[in-house]
N, C-alpha and C positions, 0 to 999 in steps of 0.2 A: 576459307572461302567464307563473306558472308550470307548469309540464309537473309532474303529480304522480307520474307513473311514473319520471320522470329524479331526481324532486325523492327518492323511495325507494330509486333504484339509489344514488344518491349517498352515503347516507345508509347504508345496508349497506356500499358503499366504507370509511366514514370507520369504522364499529364497527369494520371488519375489523382498520384501521389500528391505530384504538386499543389493541387486542389485541396486534397486533405490536410495537406502540411499546413498551406496558409488559412484553412477553413477552422483550424485547432486555435490557431490564435482568435479568430472571430469568436469562437464558442468560449473563450476566457473572457473578451470585451463582452459579450452577452452576461454572460457570468457576474461578471463585474458590478456593471450599470444594472442588471437585472433584468434586462430585455426578457426572457425564459419567464420569469417570474408576473411578470408582468400579462405577458401570454398566456401564460397558463387558465386554463379556464374561462380564459374570455372571449370564445369564440372568434369570427373573423375581425382583423384588425386591418384599417392602414398606415400608411408607414406615418402619415401625420399623426391619428389616432396613439399608435403607439409612442411616438415622440412627445407628445405630450403628455402620457401617462408618466414616463421615465426622466422628464428634462431634459433630452436627447435634440439632437438637431435631424430634422425631417430629413433632409438631402440625404446625410448619412444613415439613417436609419433605413431608406428604402436600398441603399446599396447593399446594408448588412443583410435586410431580408432576402433582398433578390440572390445574393448569395446562399443564404440559410435554405432557400428553394430549391435551388441546384444542387445542394448537396443532401437534400431530401429530410433536411431536420425541418424543416416548415413544409407547409401546403401552399399553393398559389393558386386564386380565381381568379383566370384573367377577365370575367365578364365584371366583375365588381371591382379588383384592382387589389385586392384583401387579400392576408395573411394569415393561417392559423397554425398553432402549433398544438399536434395532435396529442393524446392523452397520454400515449406511450413513451413520445419525446419528454413531454411534460413529467411523468414521473422519472426518467432518466434522470433530467437536468435539474430537478428542481425539488426533488422530495428528498432530502438527505436522510430521512427514514426509513428509505428504502432499498433492499436489496440490490437495486439495478441502479441506482446513482451514481454516476459516473463523471460528475462535473471536476470534482479533484484531479482527474487524470490531467486534463487540458492545464491545470496548475503545475502540476511535476515537468508537463513537457514546457513548458515556459521558461522551470528552473534551467534547466541543461542549457538552452537557447540563450540565455544571462551568463551561464558559466563558460562559456566557448573556448576563452582564452583560458583558462583554468585547465580545463578538458586536453586540449591540445596539446599546455605543458605534459601533462601528465600524460601523455603518448610519447614525448618526446623525451621524458627524464626516466618514466616508470617509476617516479618518487610519490606518483597514488595522488590521490585527493581526499581529504577528510571529509567526512561526513558534516560536521560541524564548518566546513571551511565553502558549502554551497551558500548558494542563495534562498533567503528564509522563505521561497515560493515552495522549494522542495521538503520543508519541514511540513509545512501549513498543507501541501497538496499530499502529501504522504497521510496524513491524520484521514482526509477528504475519501481520501482513496479506498483506503484498509477500513475504513470504519464500517461503513454497507455490509461488506463481506463478515466483518466481526461479528454486528447488531445481527444477522442472519444466524450464524453458524455457533457461537463458544459458546454459550452459555446451552443452550438448547440441540446440538449433536456433537462439537468439539470434546469437551470436556466432558459428556454423558460415554464418551466412547472411549474414554481413559476407566483403568481397572481400579473400581471401587472409589473414587476421585469424586466423583458427587455427592454420593453420598456422607463422608469425611467432611467435603465443605459446607455442606448444609448444616450439619452439626458442629460447626465452626471448628475449619482448621488453616492454617497459614500460606499464605503463596507469596512466590515471589515472582514477579514481571520484571525479566532482563531485557534490558534496549529496549525500554516501553514508549519513547519518543515523547509524544504531547500526551500519550496517559492514556488513551483511549481503549485500548485492553483490558487494562488496570481498573481503570472503573468500571465498566460492564462488568467484571466481576465482582467488585464490589458490592453493586445494584443489586447480582444474582447470588449472592451470597453474603446476606448483612448478618450473618454470626461471624462469618470469619474476618482474617486479617489479613490482608493486601496489600505488598508494597511494591513499587516499581520504582525500578534503578535505570539509568541511565548516564553515562557519562559526560553527554552533551546537556551543561548547565541551564542554557535557556529551554530548553525543552522540560526539562525537570521545573523551573519556575511556571512556563506554562500549565503544564499538567494541575502544579498544586492549586493554580486559580482555578481551573475547570473544578476539580474536587470539590473548590471550597464553594464554587457556586450551588453546587448540586446540594450541599451540607453535607455530603457524607464523613461520615466520624470512624470506618474501620479503614478506610487508605491513605497511607503516606507515601509519600513520592522523595528518594534522596540520589545523589549524584555519586554513581559509584560503576565501576567496569565491570565488565563479564568476567574476571578473573578474580575480584578480590570484591564483589559484595559480602556484606555482613550476613550472620547467621547460619545455623546447621540442622534444624528441626522443621524444615519448609516440608508440609504434606505435598506441596506442589513447586516445581520451578517451571517456568513457561518462560519459551523464546518465540516470539512472532514476529517474522519474517524479516529476522535482524542475523543468524547466524551464519548465513553464509556472507554476509561482510564483513566479517571480525576479523582482527588483524592476528589473533590467537584462538580459533575455535578448540583447538585440542588443549590448551589450557583453561578456557571456559568450560568445557565437558568434564576437563578432571574436578575443577572447582565444585561444579553443579555434585557429582558425585560425594563432592563434600558437604552439601550442603543440604539434599534431601535426608530425609527422615531413610534412616538405613531399612527400617521396617515400615512395606507400604509408602513410602516414598516415590513420586513420580517425576519423570522431567519431560514434559509437551514440548514437540520445536512444531510449530506451523512454518511451513517454507512453500515456497513458489512452487507449481505444479512442474514436475519436469521427470524427465526419461534421463534414465542411464545414459544411450547413446546419442549425440550429439544427430544425427539421423533421424533421428523418432521425434526431435524436439521442431524439426521444419515446417513448423506449421503457423500460421496467425499468433496464438497465445507466446510461443517460442520464441517467434519475430520479436514479440515486443517485450519479455523477460530479458532476453540475451540483448537490446538494444539499451535498455535500460540499464541493467549488469554491468557494459560497457564502459557506461558514462557516470555510473554511480557506487555500485555494489564490487566489481574489482578496483578500482581505484581508493575506495574506502578500506579493502585488506592490504592493497600495495601500501598504504600510506602510513601504516603499523608495520611493515614488512611482512605481512603473513601471506598464506596460502594462494591467495585469492580465490576461495571456492567458486565465488560467482552463483547468480540465481538459476542458473542451472545444472546446480550442482549434481541432484539427483540424491537418488534413495541409497544405493550401494556407497556412497562415498560419505556419506552422511552416518550411515550406520558403522562404517570403520572404524571413523573419527571414537563415536560412543564406545564403541568396543575396546578400542585400543586404551581409551579413560578409565575403563575397570567396570563398565556398566554389563552387567549379566545376559539382560536382556533388552534385545530392540525390537518394534513391531511397528506397521502402519495403521494406526489408529483408525481414521477415518481419510477422506480424500472430496475434494470439489474439482471441479474444473479447472479451478485457479491455486490449488491449496493441495498440499499431500501432509499430514498431521500424524506426528510420530511421537509414537510413548518408547520411553527407555527407564530401566529399573535398575536399581542396584542387585 
C-alpha cells in the first residue's frame, strides 16, 4: 500500500536533486568561464555587467545567474536586478588555497557523466574500469578536490600525528608517496621538509608527467617522480611511505602492504595511509558524506580494483579491513593517528 504522504516527500526530494544535478553542470560552466572569479569581491552586478567582464552572452548569463540564485550560490536584489556572490561562496568557489575550496568536485562529477558508457559496461561485465581509462577531468578534478584538504592538514597535523616522523623529515629523511597522481601531496611534503628527499610514484604515466612539470614550475630540487606501481616501486630505506586516498582503489592492496613493509626502514619506519572517512558498518555510513563516497566508489574506486582482479575494497572500506591487511602483511603496529570529517589517517609500523 503506497503512503501518499511519503510518496510526495520522496518526489520533493527528487526534485531538489534534479536541481542539484543540473546545477552541478552550471557550477562547472561558471568555473571554466571565470564567472565566479569575476563576481568575487565585485559587489552587485547585472547580467550585462558580468557578461561584459567575462566576454560571454548576456542572455545566457542572465539565466545562469537566476539558476545560481535559486540554488543559493548567489543572492538576487529584485529592486536593482543585480546579483552578488557572497564572500563565503567566493572563498569556496574561487580561492584554491582555502581548505573550503570545492570547485574541483564539480569537475570530478562531470568526469563520471562523460564516462557513462564505460561505467555501464563495467556493471555488465564486472571487468572494471582502470583509473587511466577515465576522462582526463577525473585526474584534474581529483587534484583540485583533494589539494585544499592536504594543504590544510598534511604538514600541520597529519605528519605531526605520526611517531617521530616529523623530526626525522625536518632533519633530512626519505619519503615515498605511492599513488601520487598529479603530485599535490608529494610537492607539499617537499615544500614542508626541504632537507628530505621526496619521491612520488604512480603507475599512470600522464599523471607522473604532469607532476614533474608542476615540480619544475616551483623550482623544487628535493622531489622526483617515477612511473611505478604500488607493489614494485624501488627503495628499501624510507623513513615514511605514504598512500593518499588510493589504497582502497588498488588491485592488490595486500601486495602493496607487503611491499611497503620491505620498503620502510625496519627501525622507526612508518607507513601512513590517508583514506576516506568511513565507519566499519554500512548502516553507520548512511549519511551525506557516506553517500558521496559510496557513489564515487561505485563509479571510480571499485571498478579500478576490479580492473586488476582486485578485492574492490571501495572508498568506505573502514578501519578494520585496512588494519587486517596491514597486520596480515606483517606490520606489528597499526593505529588511527588522527582524522578529519573527510579522512582517516592511519599509521602502521614494522
